[in-house]
N, C-alpha and C positions, 0 to 999 in steps of 0.2 A: 469732781468739780474744782478741787484746788489746783490740780494739774493742769486744767484747762485755762484758769486765770494766770497761771505761771507762764505757760506757753503764749499766751497773749501779751503779757508783760514783756516777755523777751522780744517779741515782733516789734512792739511799740517802741522799746528802747533801741535795739540793735538794727532795726530796718527803717523806722519812722523817725528815730531820735526824738521821740515824744516822751521825755523823761517823766514829766509829772503824771502822764497817763499810765506809764510803766508804774510809778509808786503806787497808784491807786489799785492797779491789778495785783501787784505783789501783796498789798495790804489785804486785799480781799482774800487772796490765797492763803495767807497765814491766819485770817479770821477763821476759815474753814479748816484749816489743819495746821495748828502752831508748830507741829513737828516735821513739817515739810522741809527737808533739807536742801533740796534743790531750789526752793523758792528763798531760802535765807542765802544761799550761795550766789545765786544770780542778783538778788537785791543788793547784796554787799558789794558785788563787782560794779553794778550800775551807780552805786553811791560813791564809791572810790572814784569812778570815772568822772562824775559830776562834782568831785571835791568836798564830799560829806564824809570824811574819814571817821569822825566819832560815831555817825549813825551806822556806817559800815562795820565798824568794830562790834557792835551790839549784835548783829547778824553772824558775824565770823565767830563770835564766842559762843552763840547759840548752836550753830552748825558744829563746833568742835565739841560742845557738850552732847550733841545727839549722836556723833560719830567721831570719836577723839582721833582715829587714824585715817579719817577721810582724805584722799588726796585733793579733792576739790576744795575742802575747807582750808587745808593747809596751803594750798595754791593761792586762795583768795586772802589768807592771812599775810603771806609773803608780799603779794602785790600791794595790799592796803597799807602796809607798813612802808613799803618802798615809796610809793607815790605820795605818802603823807610826810616824807621827809625823815623818816626813821630808819636809816640805812643799817645801823648795827642790828636793830631788832629784825630788818628784813632779812638780813644775812642768817640771823638765828633761826628764824622761822622756815627759811628755804633750806637750811642744813638739817633742820628737824624733819621737814617734809621728806628729804632725800632718804634720811635714815629710816623713816616709816614706809616708804614706798620708793625703792631705789630705781625702779624702772618708769616712774612718773616724770616724764621728760619736762614738763613745765617747771617744776622747781628748780631744775638746773638752769633755765632760762632767767629766772628772778635771782638766783645766785650769781649768774654772769653779769646781769645788769647792776646788781648792787656793787660788784667789784669793779665795773666800769666807772662808776660814779666816783669811786675812790681812787681811780687811776691805776688799778691793779689789772693792767690789760691781760698780761699772760695768763693769770688766773681765770679771768673772765672768758678768754678765748677757750681755755680748756673745758670750762662748764658748757659753753655753746657747742663745742665739739662733741661732748657727751651727749647733749640733747639732740644734736643731728644725728649721731649714730644710734641711738635708742629709735629714732624715727625713720631710720635708713634714708635720711636725707629728703623726705618726702614733703616735708612742710616748709613752704616758702618763707614763713615768718622766723622760723628757727634759723635757717640759712642766712636770712636777712640780718638777724642779730649777730650771727658770726661775721658776716661780711662787714658790718659796722664796727665790731670789736677789731677785726683785722686792719681796717683802714685807720683806726685811731692809733694802733699799734705801729703804724708805718708800713705795713704789709700790704702796700697798695695793689700791686700786681695781682695777689690772691683774691683781694676784694674785687677788683675788676673782672676777675675770671668768673666770680659768683654772678656778677650783673651780667656778663655775657651770656652764661648758661641759662640764667632765669629770665632774661628778656627773650631768648629764644623760646623758651618753654611757654612763656605768656601767650605766643602765637598759636600754641597748641593745646593748652589746658589752662583751667581757672588758676590764677594765682593771687595772693593778696598784695595789691599794689603798694601799701605801705612798708612792705618788706623790702622793696627796692629802694623806696625814699629813704630808709634807714641806712642803706649802704651809700647811697649818694651824699646823705647828710655827713657819714664819717668821713668822706672823701672831700668835704668842703664844697660841695657842688649843691649849693642852695636852690637855684632855679630848676634843676632837674629833680631834686627831693620834693620841691613843692608841686611840680607837675605830677609825679606819681601819688602825692597825697590827695590831689584833686581828683585823680582817678579813683583813689580809695573811697571817696565820698560818692562818686557817680555810680560805682559798682556795689556800694554797701559791704565794702570789705570790713572783717570783723576787727582788724587791728586799728583802723581809722579813728575809733572812738577813744583811743588812748592818746591821741595827738595832744589834747589839752594837759596831759600829766607828765608826758615823758620829758625829763629834765634837758636832755640833748636837743629838743625841739624847741627850746625857748626863743632862740633867735628867729626860727621860722614863724612862731606865733606872734611875733612882733612885726613881721612883715604884713603889708596890706593883704597879699593872697593868703597868708596864714590866718589873718583875721577873717577874712570871707570863708574860709573853711570852718571856722569856729562858730561863725553865725550859721552855716548851713547845717552844723551839727547840734545847733541849739545850746552851745556851750559857751558862748562868748562871755557872758556875765561871770560865770563859774571861774574863768581863769583869772579874773580881777579880784578874787576874795583873797 
């Protein structure tokens, strides 16, 4: 039963953007099984997304108590610190996650983003390249993060090559539109970035829920189209906290 409530909570959060409904289902799942690591993990992520970092930390710490070397718990820990403005702690958590699970690609993504925020573009690009190589270049959002970093570093031709490849692939296979928004944003192309973000909402892409938290998207969130995206995600008020 706990697993069923966790699955329903996931659907409510990431498909319907019903954050309060997801909270109720996660709470019910943990009432039934307080040691459900997956429920702690997903609830921590939803709380991070909706700007509730302190609450997220409670579930992250419990997940780490249950399974200290869990790659999921380590990934949630790095993400929570990063989007709560604790960059140094995010670096430490991502590095620890890589040490514990060197083939878990998401930790390299958080390490790369933390380095991007600090302006350490070359270090960030190396982390994104490692994540891409681990996944054999199959995840659009990993390659999108790489394209974003390349664009910020001034390697615009390489970033545009990523856009060309993945826009072509989008005609043949599902991709996450927010990945392409990341590259356009890195290139300073706000209108194109917003268009792909809007597609992210329409297609219920997994990455679009990060729009309220990604530091680089701040100027896009301030745009009327960005505000409309936040309203559709039911996260407009959370960005004002």
